N, C-alpha and C positions, 0 to 999 in steps of 0.2 A: 893560540895564546895560549901559555899555557895556565900549570893548575896549579892551584893552588896549593904551601907547601904542607905535609902532614903536621896538625896540633905537635905533635910531641914533636919535631923540629924548634919552635920555638919557646921548649924549657928543657932543664938543670935536665941531663941524661942522666941522675945518681936517680932522679922521685921513680925513672922503670923500675929499678934495681936495687931494690930496701935490701937490706942487709940479715936483719933477722924475722925474729916473731914476737919483737916487742911491742905495744901502742902503739906506738909512733910508723914501728916498720908497718904493724896495719894500718896508719894512717896515708901516708904515702902508696902500696900499694892500693886501697880506695881511691885514691885520688890521683893514679895514672889508672886505673880504669872508666872516671871518666874522662878522663882525656882519652883516650882508648874511645871511650864511646861515642863522639864525635869524631871520627876519622873513618875519609868515605874509605880509604885502605883496610878499615878493622880486618876484612876477613883474608885481601888477600894477606896480609900480615900477619896474624896467624896461622894460618897455609905454608908457613911461606917456613916458619919457625916450625911447622910440625916435617916437614919434611927436610930441615934442617935441621932437625933437635935442634932447638936452644938451651941447654942446660939451667941457664938462668935468668929473670928480669919478670916481666911480662910485656910478653907481646901479641897480638889483639884483643887484650880484654883478660887474660890467662895469664896465672903466673902459672914457672913449671911443670911444680909441684899437680893443677887444675887440666895442662897438655897435657902430661903423665896419666890423665886417669878420665883421659876418654877414649875409647875402642877406638876401633878403625869403623865397626858398625856408627856411633857415631860420632863419629869426625868427618863422613860423607854425609850424618841430618845435623852436627853444625852449624849456626850460620849467627851474622851479631846482632846487637841487637840490636840494631835499627832493621832489620830483615823482623826478629822478633815483633816490637815495635808494631810495624804495620800491618804483619798476622792477627794483631791483639787486635789495634785497629781496627779491623775488619768482620773481626767480630769471630777471629776465632778463640775458642780455651784451649792454653796449652799452659802444663808445670811451665814455669820457667826454676832451673838452676840455680842454687846459690850462686857460682861464679859469673853471673849474669845481673840475678836481679839486681843489682846496685847498680847498672846499666839501663834497665828496661825499668824501670821504677820513677827514677829521674825524668826519660824524658816523656813516660806517661804520667805525670804530675804536671811535667814541659807543656802538656795537649790537657790538661785541664781535669785529668780524674782527679775522683777523692780514693784516701785508700781503699776505702769498703769495696766499690769497684773495681781497684787492682787487683786487690789482693786476689777475691772470687775470678780475675780476667786470671792473676799466671797461678793459680793453684795454691798457693799460699792462708793462713791467718790476718788478722786483721793486725794481729800484735808483733809481727814478724812484717809487716809495709811499717809500722812503725821503726821497727830497729832499722829498715834499712836507711827510712826518712833521715833520721839521724845517724846516720855510717854516711846518709848522700850529704848531704850540712856541715857535717865535719872538716869531709874531705873536700868543700867546698873553701869556708871560708879558709884552709890549707891554703890552697891552690889560687884564692885572692892573696894570701900572704907572701904565697911565690910570684908573686905578679900573672897570674897567667885569666886573660882578662876571658870573663863566661859568664855576659851581659846575662843571654837567657836559661838562665839557672833557675829554678824554687831558691828563693832567699838570696837569691845575685844584687844588682845592681838594677836591675830593674822592678824590684819585688813581686815578682811573678809567686 
């Protein structure tokens, strides 16, 4: 039995290579991170991008700048959004760094967590959670415009 293709293979690759720092480029970045958060290969993709440095693009849910910011120690400790969510759901309290917040907040929302619980679990303010939720909603709307099917997303077609 063959495994399913990664979600990035069904979307325009340009999404993963925003050209600058404008609002629309940030929207592309956020949307790409959401796509990465759905991928079972997220950790492997990031590992590959770290071993053979990729100077551009979103790989494993991180931008080139975010990847360069990982120290050798934090690279060894890094885990993808899905593993962070598993740890949080198991009751662990973790500080979730900004590059990972978008995907983690999205996943916790899907599990039915409210904003206050999310903020307490990931070590941030309620205001920061609301900002991430706004980013997520805009990125999901953009993905829907691009035709990316994200049925289990908050504010998505199933209305979570």
